[in-house]
C-alpha positions as CSV (number, residue, x, y, z in Angstrom):
1,M,10.6,-5.2,16.9
2,V,9.3,-7.2,19.8
3,A,10.1,-5.5,23.1
4,G,13.1,-7.3,24.5
5,G,13.1,-9.9,21.8
6,P,15.4,-10.6,18.9
7,L,15.3,-8.3,15.9
8,P,13.5,-9.8,12.9
9,T,15.7,-11.0,10.0
10,E,15.5,-9.3,6.6
11,R,13.8,-12.4,5.3
12,S,11.1,-12.4,8.0
13,T,10.6,-8.6,7.5
14,Q,10.3,-9.1,3.7
15,R,7.8,-11.9,4.2
16,S,5.7,-9.8,6.5
17,I,5.8,-6.9,4.0
18,L,4.5,-9.3,1.3
19,K,1.7,-10.5,3.6
20,M,0.7,-6.9,4.4
21,C,0.7,-6.0,0.7
22,G,-1.5,-9.0,-0.1
23,T,-4.1,-7.6,2.3
24,C,-3.6,-3.8,2.2
25,F,-2.5,-3.5,-1.5
26,P,-4.1,-6.4,-3.3
27,H,-4.1,-4.7,-6.7
28,T,-0.3,-4.4,-6.8
29,V,2.1,-7.0,-8.4
30,I,5.1,-7.7,-6.3
31,H,8.3,-9.5,-7.4
32,H,11.3,-10.5,-5.4
33,A,14.6,-10.3,-7.2
34,A,16.2,-13.4,-5.8
35,V,19.7,-13.1,-6.9
36,T,21.9,-13.6,-3.8
37,M,21.8,-17.4,-3.4
38,L,25.1,-18.6,-4.8
39,A,26.5,-22.0,-3.9
40,G,29.9,-23.8,-4.2
41,T,33.5,-22.7,-3.8
42,G,34.7,-19.1,-4.2
43,K,35.7,-19.9,-7.7
44,Q,32.3,-21.4,-8.5
45,R,30.5,-18.5,-7.0
46,G,32.6,-16.1,-9.1
47,M,31.7,-18.0,-12.2
48,Q,28.0,-18.0,-11.3
49,M,28.2,-14.2,-10.7
50,G,29.9,-13.7,-14.0
51,A,27.2,-15.7,-15.8
52,M,24.5,-13.8,-13.9
53,K,26.0,-10.4,-15.0
54,G,26.1,-11.7,-18.6
55,D,22.4,-12.5,-18.2
56,G,21.6,-8.9,-17.1
57,F,22.1,-9.1,-13.3
58,K,22.7,-5.7,-11.7
59,P,24.6,-5.6,-8.4
60,G,22.6,-3.5,-5.9
61,W,19.2,-4.3,-7.4
62,P,16.5,-3.7,-4.8
63,D,14.7,-6.7,-3.1
64,L,11.1,-6.0,-4.1
65,I,9.6,-4.5,-7.2
66,I,6.0,-3.3,-6.6
67,L,3.9,-2.3,-9.7
68,W,0.4,-1.1,-10.2
69,A,-1.3,0.7,-13.1
70,C,0.5,1.6,-16.2
71,G,4.0,2.8,-15.4
72,K,3.4,3.3,-11.7
73,G,5.3,1.6,-8.9
74,G,8.4,1.6,-6.8
75,L,11.1,-0.6,-5.4
76,F,12.0,-1.6,-1.8
77,E,15.4,-2.4,-0.4
78,V,14.6,-4.4,2.7
79,K,17.1,-4.1,5.5
80,R,17.1,-5.4,9.1
81,E,16.0,-2.8,11.6
82,F,18.3,-1.2,14.1
83,G,18.3,-2.4,17.7
84,P,17.6,-0.3,20.7
85,R,21.3,0.8,20.9
86,G,21.6,1.4,17.1
87,G,23.2,-2.0,16.3
88,G,22.0,-4.9,14.2
89,G,20.7,-2.9,11.3
90,G,21.3,-3.9,7.7
91,V,23.8,-1.7,5.8
92,V,23.1,-0.3,2.3
93,S,26.1,-1.0,0.0
94,E,27.7,1.4,-2.4
95,A,26.4,-0.6,-5.3
96,Q,22.9,-0.3,-3.9
97,I,23.1,3.4,-3.4
98,D,24.4,3.9,-6.9
99,L,21.7,1.8,-8.5
100,H,19.0,3.4,-6.3
101,V,20.0,6.9,-7.5
102,K,20.0,5.7,-11.2
103,L,16.6,4.1,-10.8
104,A,15.1,7.3,-9.2
105,G,16.7,9.3,-12.0
106,I,14.6,7.4,-14.6
107,G,11.4,7.7,-12.6
108,W,11.4,4.6,-10.4
109,P,11.5,5.5,-6.8
110,V,13.4,3.3,-4.3
111,A,12.8,3.2,-0.6
112,I,14.9,1.5,2.1
113,V,12.4,-0.1,4.5
114,R,13.2,-1.8,7.8
115,T,9.6,-2.5,9.1
116,V,6.2,-3.4,7.7
117,D,4.9,0.0,8.9
118,E,7.6,1.8,6.8
119,A,6.7,-0.2,3.7
120,Y,3.0,0.5,4.3
121,M,3.5,4.3,4.7
122,Q,5.8,4.4,1.6
123,L,3.2,2.6,-0.6
124,R,0.5,5.0,0.6
125,E,2.8,8.0,-0.2
126,W,3.5,6.6,-3.6
127,G,-0.2,6.3,-4.3
128,A,-0.4,2.5,-4.5
129,P,-4.1,1.3,-4.7
130,W,-5.1,0.7,-1.1
131,S,-7.8,-1.8,0.1
132,G,-8.7,0.4,3.1
133,I,-7.5,-2.3,5.5
134,D,-5.2,-1.0,8.3
135,P,-2.0,-3.2,8.7
136,R,-2.6,-3.3,12.4
137,I,-5.6,-5.5,11.8
138,V,-3.3,-8.0,9.9
139,R,-1.0,-8.0,12.9
140,L,-3.9,-8.6,15.4
141,V,-5.1,-11.6,13.4
142,D,-1.6,-13.0,13.3
143,A,-1.2,-12.5,17.1
144,Y,-4.5,-14.1,18.0
145,H,-5.0,-16.7,15.2
146,P,-1.5,-17.9,14.2
147,V,-3.1,-20.8,12.3
148,L,-4.7,-18.3,9.9
149,S,-1.3,-16.8,9.2
């Protein structure tokens, strides 16, 4: 979070995580499960959701799937970070908790991350192949050379 500034959105945090991974973990494959964009009336959204469930959609599926090597990887649920007084943070739903437990039970760890640093540390803990580049370097380049971002 920028001191005194607004909290980053989940989308901006997720994009920053993707950028960090591209530099710090280039030998991983990352996929975003984009399933939350429904359009139309309530009835139309309900029909879309029913069709998606029929196609295999799982409510509560984490935002990012990160894979490397054979059978190694993990999943990130990206949430907005909490503000200085505890407000503003994204809430994990019951469907998310239930599915995260189920995924972990079959060997696929799930982490709830609210910052790029949390994502970086989690990937290091899980043993993702690291480039040796510190994510602070990525942030410095962004701060001083926004055109390169």
